[in-house]
N, C-alpha and C positions, 0 to 999 in steps of 0.2 A: 504494500500500500504506500509506503514511503516514496518509492520510485514514481508512482503515479502522481502523487501530490507534488513532488519535486519537478517532474516534467511539466505539469500543469503550470506551476509558478514560473518556470523558465519560458514557457510559451507567452505568458502574460508579460514578462519582462522584455521579451523580444519584441512584442507588439508595441509596448510602451517606448522602447528604444528607437524603433523605426517610425513610430508615430502614426501609422495608418493601418487599417485592416480592410480587406476586400470583402464584398458581400458573398454569401454562400452561392449565389447564382453564378458567380465567376468560377467556382470550383465545385461543380455538382459531384455527388458520390459516384464513383466508378468501380469500386470494389478492387482496386489495385493497391499494391504495397508501396509503389512509388508514383510520384506525380511530377509533371513538368511545371515549373513555375512560369507564370505569365508576367510580363511587365505591366503592372497596373498602378494607377495613381492612388487607389484606395479612396473610399468615400467617407470614412469615419476616422477622426483623430482620437487616439486613446491617450489619456493623461495619467491614469492610475487604474487600480482595481480594488475591489472590496471583497473580503472573505466574510461570509455570513457566520453567525454563531453556530457551531457544530450541533446538529441534532434538533434545531429549532424549526419545526415545520410551520409554525405560525408566522415566523419572520420570513421564511421562504415564500409562503403564500402572499404576504404583504408586498415583498419586493417583486414578485412575479406580476402582481397587479400594477405596481408603480412603474416598472421599467420594461417588462416583457420577458421573453425567454431567457433562462439562466442556465449556464453550464453546471452540471452536477457530476458526481461520481457515485456509482452504486456497486453492490455485490452482484456480479453477473456470472458467478462461478457455477451455479446449479444448472443441471441439465434442463430442469423445468423452465428456467429463465431463457436458456439458449434456444429452446424449442417452442417458446411461447407463440401462440397463434391468435387467441382472442380472449375476451372477458377481462375482468379485473384481476390482475396477477397478485396472488398472495401465496407464499410458501413459508411456513413457520420455520424452515431451516435456513432461510435467507438471513444473513448477518449484516452488521454495519461495517464489515471489513471490505471497503470499497476497492474495486479493481478495474472498473470500466467507466469511461467518460461518456456522458449522454447530455441531452439538452431537454430541460423541462420547459414545456410550452404552455401548459394550461392546467388549472385545477378544476375538477368537476364533481358534481353530485347529482345523480339522477335518482328518482324515486325507486327505481327497480334495482339499483346497484349500490355497492359500497361507494364511499367517497374515493376519488382516485386522482392521481396526477397523470396527465398525458405527456409522455416523454418520447423524444425522437432518438432513435438508435442510429448507429453508423453501419449496421449490417446490410443495408439496402432494403428495397421495397419488398423483397420476398420474405422478409422476417416479420413476424407479428402482424399488426394491422397496417399493412403498407409501409412498414418501417417504423411504426409507432407501437407503444405499449401503454395500457392503462395499468398503472401501479397503485396498489392500495395506499390511501392517504390517511393520516392520523392514526396509524397503527404502530406506535412505538418506533417511529423513524424507520419504517420497513425498508429493508435492503440498503439502509444507510442513505436514503434519498436526500436527507438534509445534512449529512455529515460533512461533506466537502462541496459546498456551493459557493461560487464566486462569480463576479461579473466585472466587465471593464467599465471604467468611468470615462465617458466621452465628453 
């Protein structure tokens, strides 16, 4: 887990150092291990970043409403996670030992389902719900959803 967090912080420092970040539309998911860099001007200037209080789902929800999608890290080690297809994901064996970066885009509650976070994965559209997962919300920081959340200050 330490490696993931350190890599994440290095990415944020890199973005801050060079001052700009390109939109996702310039680098769509291709399922490759390597990518060719494009010469881009970037559209957003990043001045800093903020780490949210570990485990605080209420703060995560508040910031999601205020600023939009937030990068997170979750425990994706279970086969039930890796083979997720539909529904609200809950596996009591999922821990807060985060090992995979994702993007939380929405928090939801429908009358017929548990509260859930809608999170975007990097596995491509063949995984889960067209590349997304409904992850149980307000269930003891399930899979560490709020353990390592941070976002750039623009």
